[in-house]
N, C-alpha and C positions, 0 to 999 in steps of 0.2 A: 372900625376895628383895624388896627395897624398890622400889616403882615410884613415879615422879614424875608427877604430873598435869600435862599440858601446859597452859600458861596459856590458850591458845585454847579448849581443851575446857572449862576451868573457866569462862571467860567466856560460852561458849555455854550452859552449864548454868545459870549465874546469870541469863542473859537469859531463858531459858525459864521459870525460876521467877518472875522479875519479871513476865513476860507473864501467867502464871496468876494472880498476885496482882492485877495491874492490871485484868484482865478481870472480877474480882469474881464469877466463876461464871456470868456471862452471856456465852456464847460466840457469840451469834447474829450472823449477817450478813444475815438475812432480816428485812424490815420489813413488817408487816401494815398496809395503808393503805385497805382497803375491804371491804365485805361484813360479814355477821353472824357473831358468835362470842361465846363466854362465857369469863370466868374462873370455872372451875367446880370443884366438889369431886369427889374420887374416893376410893374406899376399896379398897385393895389390900394384901394380906399383913398384915391387921389394922392398917393404918396409914391415917389420914385425910390426904389430900394435896390440893394444888391443881395445876391444869393449865389449858391453854387448849384449849377445844373449838371447832373451826371447822365451820360448817355445810358440807354437801357442795357446795352452790351456790357458797359462798365459795371453797372449795378448787379448784373446777373453773375458776374465772376467774383466769388468771395476772395480769391487770391489778390484782388486789387485793393484790399483793405487789411489793416492790422487793428486788432481790438474790436472786431465786429464790423458790420456794414450798415449803412443807413437803410431805413425801411422804404424810403422814397427817393426819387431822383432829384427832387427839389429840396435842397438842404440849406438851412440858415448858416451864416458864417461861423457862429459860435459852436456849431454842432459837429464840425468836421475839420480836422487838421490836414493840411496839404503836405505830404512827405516829399523830401528831396533825397532819394537814396544815394548811398556812397558810390554807386556805380556811375553817378553823374559828376564825380569829382575829376577835375582836370587841372591844368596849370594855366595861369594867365599868360597870354602871348606877350612877346616883346613889342615895343613900339608905343609912342606917346598917345596914339589913337585909342589905346586901351586904358588910359589913366582914369577914365570916367568910372571904372569899376571900383575904385577906392582901395586897390591893393597893388603890389609891385609885381613886375614881370617875374615869372617863375614860381610865384606863390600859388598855393592851392586855391582853386576856384570851382564852385559848384554851380551847375546850370540846370534849369528846366528849359529844354530847347524848344525852338519854334517848329521843329519837325519831330515826328513821332519816332523815337529810337527804340521803343518797346520795353524800356527798363525804368520807366518813370511815369508819373501822372502827366498826361498830355493836356496841359492847362491852356485854355483859350480865354478870350474876352468876347462878350456877345451882347447884342442889343436886338434879340429876336422879336419879331412882330407878335408872335404868339404869347410873349411874356409882357410886352409893353403896350400892345394895342396900336391904334392908328392916331393920326393927327399931330405927329411930332415933326419938328423942323430939324433937318440934319445940319451939323453932326452932333454927336454926344462927345463932349470934351472930358478927358480923363486926366487925373494927376494923382500923385502920391502925397499925402499930407502929413504922414507920420510913420517913423520906423523905430521900433524898440527891439534891439537885437545886439548880439555880440560882435557883429561884423557889418559890412556895408551891403546895400542892395541896389541893383540897377536893372533897367529894362532896355533892350536894344534889338534891332534887327541886323541882318548881316547879308551883304552881297559880296563885293570884293574887299570891303572894309566895314567896320561896325557903324551903324547909324543909331545914335543915342536917342532914346525916348525919355528915359529918366536916369539921370546920372546919380552917383552915390551921394553927392553933396546937394542934389536937387536944383542946381543952377539951370540945368535942362530938365524940364518936368512937364511933359505934355505928350499925349497921343489921342487920337480921335477914332471914332467908329461911326459909320453911317447908320441909317435906319435899316433895320432887319439885317444887320451885319454881324460878321464873326471873323476874328483874326487871332493869330498866334504870334507871340513875341518870345525872345529869349529872356529869361529871368535869371539874374546873376546874384550869387551869394559868396561872400569872402571868408566865411567861417562856419564851422558846425555850431549847432545850437538852435534855440527857438527864436523865430522872427515874427513879431506882430506888426503887420503892415496895413496901414489904413489907406484905402483907395477912395477917391471922390470922383463922381461923374455928374456932369451938368448938361441939361438939355432943355429945349423949349417946346411946349405944347401950346400952340397958339401964341398968345403974348405972354404966357406965364412961364417963368423959369422954375425948373425943379432941380433939386440937388440931392443926390444919393451919396451916402458915406457910410462905410463900415470897415471893421478890422478883420483881417484874415490871418490865421496863424499858420506858419510854415515850420516844419521840423526838418532841419538840414543834417544829413548824415544818419547812417543806420543806428549808431549808438544813441542818437537823440530820439529817433523814431521808437526804438525799443524801450527807452526810458520814460516815454510819455506816461505820466501817472494817471490812473483812473480817478475820477472825481471822488469816488468812495474812499480810496486809499489816502487821498489828500485830506479829506475831511477827518478820517481817523487819526492822521498825524496831528492835525490841529487840536482835535479833542484830547489826544494824549498830552500835548503841551499844556492845554488848559488845566487838566486834572493834575498834572505834575506841579503846576504853579500853585494850585490850592493846597496840595499836600505839603509842598515846601513852606508855604506861608504858615500853615497850621503848626508844623514842627518848629518853625522859628518862634511863633507866639508861645508855644508850650515851653520851649527852652527859656524864654524870657520870664515866664511865670514861676518856674521852679526856683525855690529858695537856694541860695548858695550853700555849699557844703561847709560844715564847721571844720576848721583846722584843728588838729590835735597836737 
C-alpha cells in the first residue's frame, strides 16, 4: 500500500532538520557569566575529550548563570555558553605589540582576563589528574583550529608587554599544560556577538597519541548574552517558517487552479 506524506508533516520534519543544522551542535540556553571554572581535559572510554568543569562554589551561586544553571559541575561544551559581559569591554592599547589582537589601537576590545576581576567567568585551562588519570607524558599541547565569529579572537599573557599564545590570524597558535596542571590566560575578542571557537589538545599516554577537539561558544556583550535564544524558541521559529511555506505553496496552487474570470 502506498502512503502519501502530508505536506505539513514534511514541512515540520524539514524544519526540525534545519534547526539541528542551524544550532551547530550547541544546544545551550544557559550562559555562564561569573565564578571560576575551566575548559578541561577528560579521559573516558579510552578517548581524550574536552569539557567545562565548574567549581562547586560557582555552581552553588545561581547569579553566576543566565537562563538556568547546570545540574552538575561537569558540563559538555554544547550545553553551556561562556558569557563575556559588557563590563569587560575596554580599548585596545597603542603599540604594534598589540596588533596580534586583530583590531586597531583605540578600538573596543573585550577580554576574559587571566586574573579574577569578579565581573566575569574566570575561565582557566586544565589537565587535572582526577579527570585524565595517570600514565601521561608531559606536556599537553593546545591550539585553536577554527573560529566562527563576527570579530577576531586571541589568547595572551601579560607581564610588561603581551606574550602571544594564539594570534588572531593564528600565525602564532600554541600553548601547553603539564600533567595535573591548571593555568589562566587572557582571552581577547574584538566585537560583540557569538564566537564558536574550536580548541584542540594533544597528549601522549605511553606511545599512543591522543587528540581532543571540541567547540565552545562564547557570547560577547550583555546584549548578546540576553539575546541567546532558548532551543525551544528557535525550534518554534523554524516550525513557523515551515508551516508558512506550506500555506504559501497551497495558496499558490489554489490560485493557479482557479479559472480566469470572464471579461464582460
